[in-house]
C-alpha positions in Angstrom: -15.6 -27.5 5.4 -14.3 -25.6 2.4 -15.9 -22.1 2.6 -14.3 -19.1 4.3 -17.2 -19.1 6.8 -16.7 -22.7 7.6 -12.9 -22.2 8.1 -13.7 -19.3 10.6 -16.0 -21.7 12.6 -13.3 -24.2 12.7 -10.8 -21.7 14.0 -12.0 -21.8 17.6 -11.5 -25.6 17.6 -8.1 -25.3 16.2 -7.2 -22.7 18.8 -8.4 -24.9 21.6 -6.5 -27.8 20.1 -3.3 -25.9 19.9 -3.7 -24.8 23.5 -4.1 -28.3 24.6 -7.7 -27.8 25.9 -9.0 -30.6 23.7 -7.7 -33.5 21.7 -8.1 -34.1 18.0 -10.5 -36.8 18.5 -12.7 -34.7 20.8 -12.6 -31.9 18.1 -13.7 -34.3 15.4 -16.5 -35.7 17.4 -17.8 -32.2 18.2 -17.6 -31.3 14.5 -19.5 -34.4 13.5 -22.3 -33.5 15.9 -22.3 -29.9 14.7 -22.9 -30.9 11.2 -26.3 -32.6 12.3 -27.3 -30.4 15.2 -26.1 -27.0 13.8 -25.2 -25.9 17.3 -22.2 -23.7 18.0 -19.1 -25.7 18.4 -18.2 -24.1 21.7 -21.6 -25.0 23.2 -21.2 -28.6 22.2 -17.7 -28.8 23.7 -19.0 -27.4 27.0 -22.1 -29.7 26.9 -19.7 -32.7 26.5 -17.7 -31.5 29.4 -14.7 -31.3 27.2 -13.9 -27.7 28.1 -14.8 -25.2 30.8 -16.5 -22.0 30.0 -13.4 -19.9 31.1 -11.2 -22.1 28.7 -13.6 -21.4 25.9 -13.6 -17.6 26.7 -9.8 -17.7 26.3 -10.1 -19.5 23.0 -12.6 -17.0 21.8 -10.4 -14.1 22.7 -7.6 -15.7 20.8 -10.0 -16.2 17.8 -10.9 -12.6 17.8 -7.3 -11.5 17.8 -6.5 -13.9 15.1 -9.4 -12.7 12.9 -8.4 -9.1 13.5 -4.8 -9.7 12.4 -5.8 -11.6 9.4 -8.2 -8.7 8.3 -5.4 -6.3 9.0 -3.0 -8.3 6.8 -5.6 -8.4 4.0 -6.3 -4.7 4.2 -2.6 -3.8 4.2 -2.0 -6.1 1.2 -4.7 -4.6 -0.9 -3.7 -1.0 0.0 -0.2 -1.8 -0.9 -1.1 -3.2 -4.2 -3.2 -0.1 -5.1 -0.5 2.3 -3.9 2.2 0.5 -5.8 0.1 0.4 -9.0 -0.4 4.2 -8.6 3.2 4.9 -7.8 4.5 2.9 -10.7 2.2 4.6 -13.1 3.2 8.1 -11.9 6.9 7.1 -12.1 6.5 6.0 -15.6 4.6 9.2 -16.6 7.1 11.5 -15.0 10.2 9.7 -16.5 8.6 9.7 -20.0 7.8 13.3 -19.8 11.2 14.4 -18.5 13.0 12.2 -21.2 10.7 13.8 -23.8 11.9 17.2 -22.8 15.4 16.3 -22.5 15.4 15.2 -26.1 13.7 18.5 -27.2 16.3 20.5 -25.3 19.2 18.7 -27.1 17.7 19.8 -30.4 17.6 23.5 -29.4 20.1 26.0 -30.5 21.4 28.4 -27.9 19.8 31.8 -28.2 21.9 33.1 -25.3 25.1 32.1 -23.6 24.6 28.8 -21.8 20.9 28.5 -22.4 20.8 24.9 -23.2 23.0 24.0 -20.1 20.6 25.8 -17.9 17.7 23.9 -19.4 19.5 20.5 -19.1 20.5 21.3 -15.6 16.9 21.9 -14.3 15.7 18.8 -16.1 18.3 16.8 -14.2 17.1 18.4 -11.0 13.6 17.4 -12.0 14.7 13.8 -11.9 14.5 14.1 -8.0 10.8 13.6 -8.3 10.8 10.2 -10.0 13.7 9.2 -7.6 11.4 10.1 -4.7 8.8 7.8 -6.2 11.3 5.0 -6.2 11.9 5.5 -2.5 8.1 5.4 -2.1 8.1 1.9 -3.5 10.4 0.9 -0.6 8.1 2.6 2.0 5.1 0.8 0.6 6.8 -2.5 1.0 7.9 -1.7 4.5 4.3 -0.6 5.5 2.9 -3.8 4.1 5.4 -6.0 6.0 4.2 -4.3 9.2 0.5 -4.5 8.2 0.4 -0.7 8.6 -2.8 0.1 6.8 -2.9 3.7 8.2 0.5 4.5 6.8 -0.4 2.9 3.5 -3.6 5.2 3.4 -1.3 8.2 4.0 1.1 7.2 1.2 -2.0 6.7 -1.0 -3.3 10.2 -0.2 0.1 11.7 -1.0 0.3 9.8 -4.3 -3.1 10.9 -5.3 -2.2 14.6 -4.7 1.0 14.2 -6.6 -0.8 12.6 -9.5 -3.3 15.4 -9.7 -0.5 18.0 -9.5 1.6 16.3 -12.2 -1.4 16.0 -14.5 -1.9 19.9 -14.2 1.8 20.5 -14.6 2.1 18.4 -17.8 -1.0 20.1 -19.3 0.5 23.5 -18.5 4.0 22.6 -19.9 2.5 21.3 -23.1 1.3 24.8 -24.1 4.0 26.7 -22.3 6.5 28.9 -24.2 10.3 28.1 -24.0 10.9 31.8 -23.3 11.6 33.7 -21.3 14.2 31.1 -20.0 14.0 32.0 -16.4 10.2 31.5 -16.3 10.6 28.1 -18.1 13.3 27.1 -15.6 11.1 28.1 -12.7 8.2 26.0 -13.9 10.4 22.8 -13.8 11.8 23.6 -10.4 8.5 22.7 -8.9 9.2 19.0 -9.5 12.2 19.3 -7.1 9.8 20.8 -4.5 7.4 18.0 -5.0 10.2 15.4 -4.4 10.9 17.1 -1.0 7.2 17.1 -0.2 6.8 13.4 -1.0 10.0 12.6 1.0 8.5 14.3 4.1 5.2 12.5 3.7 7.1 9.1 3.5 9.0 9.6 6.9 
């Protein structure tokens, strides 16, 4: 049997085999009969007197748990892949944008005492946001290892919100004036607040 459905049908037999309720030869005979009669494997094993109903019930319970855990692993893996792709793209965009502004600020001439230093300082603080996204990568990996789909969904929700916020921020900054200086600095400080918000969501 090569399909996923066939593998799921075989799983109950494998569980009974591992638990010592049946032998390999008994399982093979039952599977051979199943291919011609199309009856349930469990029913054939009971009819042959190979296993008792209570033993089969134990095996089915184990099978259900096994299927649940496998689906949970698959869900966590998929969510982790989506979250990591979104996180990496947001990190790239923020780093590129901050780097672009750092280069622009270096080319500016001071119009008032220490103006350039204040701009450079707030851009350094803005780097807290991409740093928080790097921490998010670790949290995504941890959640996947624990098959924690719920936590991965929360991380995804937080990343989606940050992505929307950053898109709006980038759009606003593209047309924003460099002056007054205090207003420009205040706009950039929001990235530091987002970093704190993201860190709280990752706890």
